[in-house]
C-alpha positions in Angstrom: 55.7 46.1 49.5 52.7 45.8 47.7 54.0 48.2 44.7 56.8 45.5 44.0 53.6 42.8 44.1 51.3 44.8 41.8 53.9 45.7 39.4 55.1 41.6 38.8 51.5 40.4 38.5 50.8 43.1 35.7 54.7 42.3 34.0 54.2 38.6 34.3 50.4 38.6 33.6 50.7 40.6 30.7 54.8 39.2 29.4 55.2 38.3 26.1 54.7 34.9 26.2 51.4 35.1 28.4 50.6 37.4 25.9 51.0 35.4 23.6 49.0 32.5 25.1 45.8 34.8 26.5 46.0 36.1 22.5 45.1 32.1 21.0 42.8 31.1 23.9 40.8 34.3 23.1 40.9 33.8 19.2 39.8 30.4 20.0 37.1 30.4 23.1 36.4 34.4 22.8 36.8 36.6 25.2 33.3 36.1 27.7 34.3 32.8 28.5 38.3 33.0 28.9 37.5 36.6 31.3 35.2 34.3 33.1 37.8 31.7 33.4 40.2 34.1 34.7 37.7 35.4 37.1 36.9 31.7 38.5 40.5 30.4 38.8 42.0 33.9 40.3 38.5 34.0 43.4 39.2 30.1 43.4 42.6 30.9 44.2 42.7 34.2 45.7 40.0 32.7 48.2 41.9 30.0 49.6 44.9 32.5 50.0 42.8 34.5 52.2 41.2 31.4 53.8 44.7 30.5 55.0 45.9 34.2 56.2 42.9 33.9 58.2 43.5 31.2 59.6 46.9 31.9 60.4 46.4 34.9 62.1 45.6 36.0 65.5 41.6 35.8 65.4 39.3 33.6 67.2 38.8 30.5 66.1 34.8 31.2 65.6 35.6 34.1 63.4 38.1 32.1 61.3 35.2 29.7 61.0 32.7 32.0 59.9 35.1 33.9 57.5 35.7 31.0 56.0 32.4 29.9 55.3 31.3 33.7 53.8 34.6 33.2 51.1 33.6 30.3 50.3 29.5 31.7 49.8 31.3 34.7 47.6 33.2 31.9 45.4 30.7 30.3 44.8 28.2 33.3 44.0 30.8 34.8 42.1 31.8 32.2 39.7 30.9 33.7 36.2 29.8 31.6 33.3 32.2 30.1 31.1 32.3 26.6 29.0 34.1 23.7 30.9 36.5 23.3 27.6 37.0 27.0 28.2 38.2 26.5 32.2 40.0 23.3 31.2 42.3 25.4 28.4 43.0 28.5 31.1 43.4 26.2 34.2 46.2 24.0 31.9 47.7 27.1 30.9 50.8 29.3 31.3 48.4 32.0 32.4 46.3 29.9 34.4 49.4 29.0 35.9 50.8 32.6 36.1 47.5 33.9 37.6 48.0 30.6 40.1 51.6 31.7 41.0 50.6 35.1 41.7 47.4 35.1 43.5 49.5 32.8 45.6 52.8 35.4 46.3 50.2 38.2 46.6 48.1 36.4 49.8 51.4 35.2 51.0 52.7 38.9 50.9 49.6 40.6 51.9 49.7 38.1 55.0 53.2 38.8 56.6 52.6 42.6 55.8 49.1 42.6 58.1 51.2 40.1 60.8 53.9 43.1 61.0 52.2 45.6 61.2 50.2 43.8 64.0 53.2 43.0 66.2 53.9 46.5 65.6 50.7 47.3 68.1 48.3 48.2 64.7 45.2 46.3 64.3 45.7 42.8 62.2 42.4 43.3 60.3 43.1 47.1 59.4 46.4 46.1 58.7 45.4 43.7 56.2 42.4 46.0 54.9 45.4 48.8 53.7 47.2 46.2 52.5 44.3 45.2 50.2 43.5 48.3 49.5 46.9 49.7 48.1 46.8 47.0 45.9 43.6 47.7 44.7 44.5 51.4 44.3 47.4 50.6 41.9 45.6 48.2 40.2 43.1 51.5 39.2 46.4 53.8 38.7 48.1 51.1 35.7 44.4 51.1 33.8 44.3 54.9 33.6 47.6 54.8 32.2 47.2 52.4 30.3 43.7 54.3 29.3 46.2 57.6 28.4 48.6 55.2 26.1 45.3 54.2 24.4 44.0 57.7 23.7 47.8 59.0 22.7 48.4 56.1 19.7 46.5 55.5 17.0 44.0 52.4 17.7 45.8 50.0 14.9 49.4 50.3 16.5 51.2 47.7 18.7 51.2 50.0 21.5 47.7 50.7 21.8 47.4 46.8 21.2 49.5 46.0 24.7 47.8 49.2 26.2 43.8 47.4 26.0 45.3 44.5 27.5 47.4 45.7 29.6 43.8 47.6 31.0 41.6 44.8 30.7 44.1 42.9 32.5 44.3 45.2 35.5 40.8 46.0 35.5 39.9 42.7 35.9 42.2 41.8 38.6 40.8 45.1 40.5 37.4 43.5 40.2 38.3 40.4 41.6 40.1 41.2 44.5 37.8 43.5 45.6 34.7 41.3 45.7 36.2 38.5 47.3 38.3 40.6 49.4 35.6 43.3 51.5 33.5 40.6 51.9 35.4 38.4 53.6 36.3 41.7 55.6 33.3 42.5 56.2 32.4 39.2 57.4 35.7 39.0 60.0 34.7 42.1 61.0 31.3 41.9 62.0 32.2 38.7 63.9 34.3 40.7 66.1 31.5 42.8 66.9 29.4 40.2 67.7 32.3 38.9 70.2 32.6 42.6 71.7 28.7 42.9 71.8 28.7 39.7 74.5 31.6 41.1 76.1 
């Protein structure tokens, strides 16, 4: 299931229309501002989705509450520097809407995968961690494939530029997901450990 999600994310994120908009945003606001705005948008959206997954899970209520607080703290502290104009432009663009739609769908599918695994006798938290790990691993695999393409094509070719853009998108998605999910999973795990100590 995760492979199809990742293929959709990468395919839509670097699709022709989205690539043109991204190129326009980069030339208008600069790479640093746009990557910062994309990161902020993804973190905010995926953080909300991850909290929704946790809130609908079979975890005890006080662990859900603690995990939500941690996710909010992580998102708040990981906000990247950008200009208000760049953030607004990204959020109102088809790039931003694509990122919101994909982060939302990714979260829904991951939550469903974790729930199905736990119903089959597995641990919900472990199932979610595995699903997230699979997605992160596929971003890295795709980034490595982009590097191979870049090494085999001339720096001025369309193939090189496309692979370079996809590499940036894949690595950025990997970094954003890894930061949010690892901290949230750690918080949930520590909450469950605290429960076990009280038993």
